[in-house]
Residue, then its C-alpha position, 0 to 999 in steps of 0.5 A: m458516458a455514465e458519471i463516474q465518482l472518483q476519489l481526490g487521489e484517483q482524480k489527481t492520478l487520472k489527471a497526471l496519467s492524461g498528460t503522459t504519451e508513454p506507459v508509466r510506473a507509479s513512481d514516475l508520478t510522485e512528483d507530479i502528484g505529491e503522493t507515495a509510489l504506493n498510494i498512486g499504485n492503489s489509485l492505478r488499481e482502481l482506475g483500472k477497475r473502472a477501465l479508465a486505465e490499463l496495466v500494459d506490462k505486469n512485470k514492469k508494472l507499466w500503466r497508461i490511460t484509456d480513451s475513456g479515461r482521457e475523455l473524463a479527465t478533461t472534465i476533472q477540475l482539481p481544487a485550487l489552493e484558496l488564499k484568504p485575502p488580509a483582513a482590512a484594518p478597522a477605520p478608527a473612531p473619530a476622536a471625541a472632544p476632551a471634557p474639561a477636567p474639574a479642578a481637584a486638590p492634588a492626591p498624595a503619592p500611592a505607595a509603591t507596589p512590588v512588580p510581580a516577576e514576569t512568567p516566561p510564555a509556555t512554549q508550544t510544540p508544533a504539531q507534526p504533520a501526518g505521514p502518508a497512510f500505508p496499507s498493512q502487509a495483509e492489505i498488500l497481499k490481498m491487493d496483489g491477489e485481486l491483480l491475479a484474480v485469485g479466487t474468481r474461478k468457480g470452486d476456488i477458495s475465496l481471496e478473503v479466506i486465503v488472506k485470512y488464513v495466511e495472516r493468522m498462520a504465517n510470518l508476513n515478513d517471511l516469503g517462505s512462511i507465506s509460500n507454505a501457507l498458500t500451499e496449504m490453502g491449495v494455491d497452485t505453484a504458478t500462481k503462487k510464484r507470481w503472488l510472492k513476486l508481486y508481494a515482495q515488490d510491493l513490501r519492499e517498496k513500502m519499506t524502502g521505496e525500492e523495488t525487488s527484481y525477479q532475480e533477487l526474489k529468485d535468489l533470495r535465501f529463507d531461514t532454512g538457508f535454501t532458495i525456494a528452487e533449491w528446496r524444491e529440487a530437494s523435495r523432488q528427489g525425496n530428501v525433504c518435505g515439499i513444504l518449505g522449512c519442514t524437516d518431517k521425513p517425506v512419505t508421499k510423492c505428488s503425481h502432479c508436481g513431483n514433490h514429496y510430502c511428510r505425513k503431516h502435509e500430505i493432505v495437501l495433495q487432496t485439494i482440488a486447487h492443487k490437482r487442478g494446478y498441474k493438469 
């Protein structure tokens, strides 16, 4: 097997994964590794790229080790905690024979010197341990896009360009705003739904350590007061623009998805990815 270089976090994750008999989630390995579920998830994705682990259930995010990963795990030796032995006390020097003191006249008693007030030692604030480094929301969006292979087909807009556009034009805390930006970049509806679902789960895990279920995402109401499904249905009836939150009057119906779009957003229908997504 060709030599594979892994970061320490990836080595720990692979070693912990080799001790499992059933597919596991990143959160199942937190106690064994001592890392956050989000950092372990990043390591699992890197192991997946090297065919050392595989994602067996995308919805539940279940991972298992591959044969090549198990073989490599047997060669990994994680660094043990180094304990320094206590320093030996220096041997006392042999006492020298005292020299005879010369006879001297008694000296006068010295004048009393005032003792300066003792300055209390300055208190030092202990250094706070650095917390785990969390990826930014744009990085989470990009990682989820990589998992879905966004921008890998010939003629696709690259993932990097899509993420940069969404980062600049959308509110990354509002799934509706992100959905609109993805639509403007020509991301097809099926890919967009899966992407938003993964992003919502990872974002909630980053903020609270909990995961968002698909039903919670489906029922989520944005600033408009509508869910994505309700807005799409209203657009197909010609009542609103297909861009979530746009209040302009729809003027054009898309023959591929059935949504209506306003004059400002009808350019979305001309993108290659939009047409291909509904073939």
